[in-house]
C-alpha positions in Angstrom: -45.6 54.0 -22.7 -44.9 55.9 -19.5 -46.1 59.5 -19.3 -42.6 60.8 -18.8 -41.6 59.2 -22.2 -44.6 60.7 -23.9 -43.8 64.2 -22.6 -40.2 63.9 -23.9 -41.7 63.8 -27.4 -43.0 67.4 -27.1 -40.9 70.0 -28.9 -41.4 73.8 -29.5 -43.5 74.8 -32.4 -41.8 76.2 -35.5 -40.8 79.8 -35.2 -39.7 79.7 -38.9 -43.1 78.5 -40.1 -44.9 81.2 -38.1 -42.6 83.9 -39.5 -43.4 82.7 -43.0 -47.1 82.8 -42.2 -46.9 86.3 -40.9 -45.1 87.3 -44.1 -47.9 85.7 -46.1 -50.5 87.7 -44.2 -48.6 90.9 -44.8 -49.1 90.4 -48.6 -52.8 89.5 -48.6 -54.8 92.3 -50.2 -56.4 93.7 -47.0 -55.4 96.1 -44.2 -52.6 94.7 -42.0 -53.8 92.7 -39.0 -57.4 93.5 -39.8 -58.6 89.9 -38.9 -57.1 90.3 -35.5 -56.9 87.2 -33.4 -57.9 85.0 -36.3 -54.7 85.9 -38.1 -52.8 85.1 -34.9 -54.5 81.7 -34.8 -53.6 80.9 -38.4 -50.0 81.8 -37.7 -49.9 79.6 -34.6 -51.4 76.7 -36.6 -48.6 77.1 -39.1 -46.1 76.8 -36.2 -47.8 73.7 -34.8 -47.9 72.0 -38.1 -44.4 73.2 -39.0 -45.3 74.6 -42.4 -46.6 77.8 -44.0 -49.4 76.0 -45.9 -51.7 74.9 -43.0 -54.1 72.0 -43.1 -57.4 72.1 -41.1 -59.9 70.5 -43.5 -60.4 67.4 -41.4 -61.5 68.3 -37.9 -62.8 66.3 -34.9 -64.4 67.3 -31.6 -63.5 64.9 -28.7 -66.0 65.0 -25.9 -64.8 63.3 -22.7 -67.8 62.0 -20.7 -67.6 61.0 -17.0 -69.4 61.2 -13.7 -68.2 62.8 -10.5 -68.8 61.5 -7.0 -68.8 65.0 -5.6 -72.5 65.4 -6.7 -73.4 63.6 -3.5 -72.7 66.9 -1.7 -75.5 68.7 -3.4 -73.3 70.9 -5.6 -75.4 70.5 -8.8 -78.9 71.3 -9.9 -79.5 68.1 -11.8 -78.9 64.4 -11.0 -75.9 62.3 -12.0 -78.1 60.3 -14.5 -78.1 63.3 -16.9 -74.5 62.5 -17.8 -75.5 59.2 -19.3 -78.5 60.5 -21.1 -76.6 63.4 -22.8 -73.7 61.0 -23.7 -76.2 58.8 -25.5 -77.7 61.8 -27.2 -74.2 62.6 -28.5 -74.1 59.3 -30.3 -77.5 60.1 -32.0 -76.5 63.6 -32.9 -79.2 65.0 -30.7 -77.5 67.7 -28.7 -76.6 71.4 -29.2 -73.0 70.6 -29.9 -73.8 67.9 -32.5 -76.0 70.4 -34.4 -73.3 73.0 -34.3 -70.6 70.4 -35.3 -72.6 69.5 -38.4 -72.8 73.1 -39.4 -69.1 73.4 -38.9 -68.1 70.3 -40.7 -66.6 68.6 -37.6 -66.8 65.0 -36.6 -68.1 64.3 -33.1 -66.1 61.7 -31.1 -67.9 61.0 -27.8 -65.8 59.1 -25.3 -67.1 57.2 -22.3 -64.1 57.6 -20.0 -66.0 57.3 -16.7 -69.8 57.4 -17.0 -71.5 55.8 -14.0 -73.5 53.2 -15.7 -73.9 51.2 -18.9 -74.9 53.2 -21.9 -77.6 51.1 -23.7 -79.8 53.5 -25.6 -77.1 54.5 -28.1 -77.3 55.7 -31.6 -74.9 55.1 -34.5 -74.4 58.5 -36.0 -71.4 59.2 -33.8 -70.2 55.9 -32.4 -69.2 55.9 -28.7 -65.5 55.4 -28.0 -65.6 53.1 -25.0 -62.6 53.7 -22.7 -64.3 53.5 -19.3 -61.7 53.6 -16.5 -64.2 53.6 -13.6 -67.9 54.2 -13.0 -67.4 57.8 -12.1 -65.0 59.1 -9.5 -65.3 59.0 -5.7 -66.7 61.7 -3.6 -63.6 63.8 -2.9 -65.1 65.2 0.3 -64.4 61.8 1.8 -61.5 60.3 -0.2 -59.4 61.1 -3.3 -61.5 61.3 -6.5 -59.2 58.8 -8.2 -56.1 56.8 -7.6 -52.9 58.1 -9.1 -52.9 55.1 -11.4 -56.5 55.8 -12.7 -55.5 59.4 -13.3 -52.4 58.4 -15.3 -54.5 55.9 -17.3 -57.1 58.6 -18.1 -54.3 61.0 -19.3 -52.8 58.2 -21.5 -56.3 57.5 -22.9 -56.5 61.1 -24.1 -53.0 60.9 -25.7 -54.0 57.6 -27.4 -57.2 59.1 -28.8 -55.3 62.1 -30.2 -52.8 59.6 -31.8 -55.6 57.5 -33.3 -57.2 60.6 -34.8 -53.8 61.7 -36.2 -53.5 58.4 -37.9 -56.9 58.7 -39.4 -55.8 61.9 -41.1 -57.4 64.5 -38.8 -55.6 67.9 -38.9 -57.2 69.7 -36.0 -58.9 68.7 -32.7 -61.4 70.5 -30.5 -62.3 69.3 -27.0 -65.5 69.2 -25.0 -66.9 67.5 -22.0 -70.0 66.1 -20.3 -70.2 65.3 -16.7 -72.6 66.5 -14.0 -70.5 68.1 -11.3 -67.5 68.9 -13.4 -67.6 72.6 -12.8 -66.9 71.7 -9.1 -64.0 69.5 -10.0 -62.6 72.2 -12.4 -63.0 75.0 -9.8 -61.2 72.9 -7.2 -58.4 72.0 -9.7 -58.0 75.6 -10.9 -57.9 76.8 -7.3 -54.8 74.6 -6.6 -53.0 75.1 -9.9 -53.5 78.9 -9.8 -53.0 79.3 -6.1 -56.4 81.2 -5.8 -59.2 81.2 -3.3 -62.0 78.8 -4.3 -64.5 81.7 -3.9 -62.9 83.4 -6.9 -62.8 80.2 -9.0 -66.3 78.9 -8.4 -69.4 79.7 -10.4 -73.0 78.6 -10.7 -72.2 75.9 -13.3 -75.5 74.8 -15.0 -77.5 77.1 -12.7 -77.2 77.0 -9.0 -79.1 79.2 -6.6 -77.2 81.6 -4.2 -77.5 78.9 -1.5 -76.2 76.2 -3.8 -73.3 78.3 -4.9 -72.2 78.9 -1.3 -72.5 75.2 -0.6 -70.3 74.5 -3.6 -67.6 76.9 -2.5 -67.7 75.5 1.0 -67.3 71.9 -0.3 -64.3 72.9 -2.4 -62.6 74.8 0.4 -63.1 71.9 2.9 -61.9 69.3 0.4 -58.7 71.2 -0.5 -57.9 71.7 3.2 -58.5 67.9 3.7 -56.4 66.6 0.7 -53.8 69.4 0.4 -53.1 68.6 -3.3 -49.5 69.5 -4.5 -49.8 72.5 -6.9 -46.5 71.4 -8.5 -47.9 68.0 -9.4 -50.9 68.2 -11.7 -51.4 64.4 -11.5 -51.7 64.7 -7.7 -54.2 67.6 -8.1 -56.4 65.7 -10.6 -56.4 62.5 -8.6 -57.5 64.2 -5.4 -60.1 66.7 -6.6 -60.3 66.4 -10.4 -62.2 64.0 -12.6 -61.7 61.4 -15.3 -62.9 63.8 -18.0 -60.4 66.5 -16.9 -57.6 63.9 -16.9 -58.6 62.6 -20.4 -58.8 66.2 -21.7 -55.4 66.9 -20.4 -54.2 63.9 -22.3 -55.8 65.3 -25.5 -53.9 68.5 -25.0 -50.6 66.6 -24.5 -51.4 64.6 -27.6 -51.9 67.7 -29.6 -48.4 68.8 -28.6 -46.9 65.4 -29.2 -48.5 64.9 -32.7 -48.4 68.5 -33.9 -52.2 69.0 -34.0 -53.9 72.3 -33.0 -56.3 71.7 -30.0 -59.2 74.2 -29.8 -60.3 74.6 -26.2 -64.0 75.1 -25.3 -64.7 76.9 -22.0 -63.7 76.8 -18.4 -63.5 73.1 -17.9 -61.4 72.3 -20.9 -59.2 75.2 -20.1 -58.5 73.9 -16.6 -57.6 70.5 -18.1 -55.2 72.4 -20.4 -53.8 74.1 -17.4 -53.0 70.7 -15.9 -51.4 69.6 -19.1 -49.2 72.7 -19.2 -48.2 71.9 -15.7 -46.8 68.6 -17.0 -45.0 70.3 -19.9 -45.2 74.1 -20.5 -44.7 73.5 -24.2 -48.3 72.2 -24.5 -49.5 75.8 -24.6 -48.0 76.1 -28.0 -50.6 73.8 -29.5 -53.6 75.4 -27.9 -56.2 77.8 -29.3 -58.9 79.5 -27.2 -62.3 79.7 -28.7 -64.3 81.8 -26.2 -64.2 83.3 -22.8 -66.4 81.3 -20.5 -69.1 82.9 -18.4 -67.7 81.1 -15.3 -65.9 83.5 -13.0 -62.5 82.1 -13.5 -62.8 81.6 -17.3 -60.9 84.7 -18.3 -58.2 84.2 -15.6 -57.4 80.6 -16.7 -57.0 81.8 -20.3 -54.7 84.6 -19.2 -52.5 82.1 -17.2 -52.4 79.9 -20.3 -51.3 82.9 -22.4 -54.3 82.6 -24.7 -56.8 85.1 -26.1 -60.2 84.1 -27.3 -61.9 85.7 -30.3 -65.5 85.1 -28.9 -66.6 86.8 -25.7 -70.4 86.2 -25.7 -71.3 84.9 -22.3 -71.4 81.2 -23.4 -71.5 78.6 -20.7 -73.2 75.5 -22.2 -70.1 73.4 -22.4 -69.9 70.1 -24.5 -67.6 71.9 -27.0 -70.2 74.4 -28.2 -67.9 77.4 -27.9 -65.2 75.5 -29.9 -67.8 74.7 -32.6 -68.8 78.4 -32.8 -65.1 79.2 -33.4 -64.6 76.5 -36.1 -66.3 78.4 -39.0 -64.4 81.5 -38.1 -61.0 79.8 -38.3 -62.0 78.0 -41.5 -62.9 81.3 -43.1 -59.7 82.9 -41.9 -57.7 80.0 -43.3 -59.4 80.3 -46.7 -58.6 84.0 -46.9 -55.0 83.3 -45.8 -54.4 80.6 -48.4 -56.6 81.7 -51.3 -57.1 85.4 -51.4 -55.0 87.4 -53.8 -52.1 89.6 -52.9 -51.6 93.3 -53.4 -49.1 92.4 -56.2 -51.9 90.4 -57.9 -54.1 93.4 -58.1 -51.3 95.9 -58.8 -52.0 98.0 -55.7 -49.3 99.3 -53.3 -49.1 97.3 -50.1 -50.0 98.6 -46.7 -47.0 99.2 -44.5 -46.8 99.2 -40.7 -47.1 102.7 -39.2 -45.6 103.8 -35.9 
């Protein structure tokens, strides 16, 4: 199906369901609004799912894994081979995010959408979803990272994965990524979509020196001047300076909006992918939940532009979906309170009322 036809399936979330959820919260036997952003998240989930009684018992974390040709320019501390090693570790459950996901009761779904090599040393705990579009992207200092067709295929791949998980009965998705060099692609993409200078968008990623950081900023600035991506065309931006993982993640965000599934963002990289998805259809923001504020310099700004507030602000910058997994137990606890805690009427106590 063409992307335009997919996007036509996106509709606003239910204001009626959200109002009923707010009304439910107002009767729960606790001070009004005392769970803060967690209450807002539950209300938004009700709107996404179109019903007051929310469902988030079956959750999945989709990790898009892909390599980036821009690593040839010395913008990373580690080599490209790390992408494949960590992706294989996901399948074995041997990564930070897998440990956190087990604690949170979330299924891990690693996706090879563009790892530069064959993944042979795999485990079976979390089977790899094989959707490789290319063996990594091109070096966007010399040529576009991807063709427009590859970019559209990656976006559609994300939508299809969201659809598959919906059919399997999953209620809620989280997104993560693995790809050496993808803070460079994300900073470049964010610079264009937000109309900001790369020096404000670019951070140290997995740990660059001062010299490495300056090189990274210079690479992005030169590449943007060379390609001149169209800020009004997210597909053009992603194809020229983005990555297969970013495009796939944008597809997951679109899929969440199409199939009425809340999508929990992780940090800077997944938020930039969401920004691209919202550029394709602004209604996508209605299905998104922020988990944490990334330690990357532009992390907070991207969330602000998405209209999202994150309940966790702890300096996290690991990626993979770890911030989203830290959020999952919090939203599960809030949902339990929302659906199962008694009301003031149940305990025969006068309700709180809003005060001016």
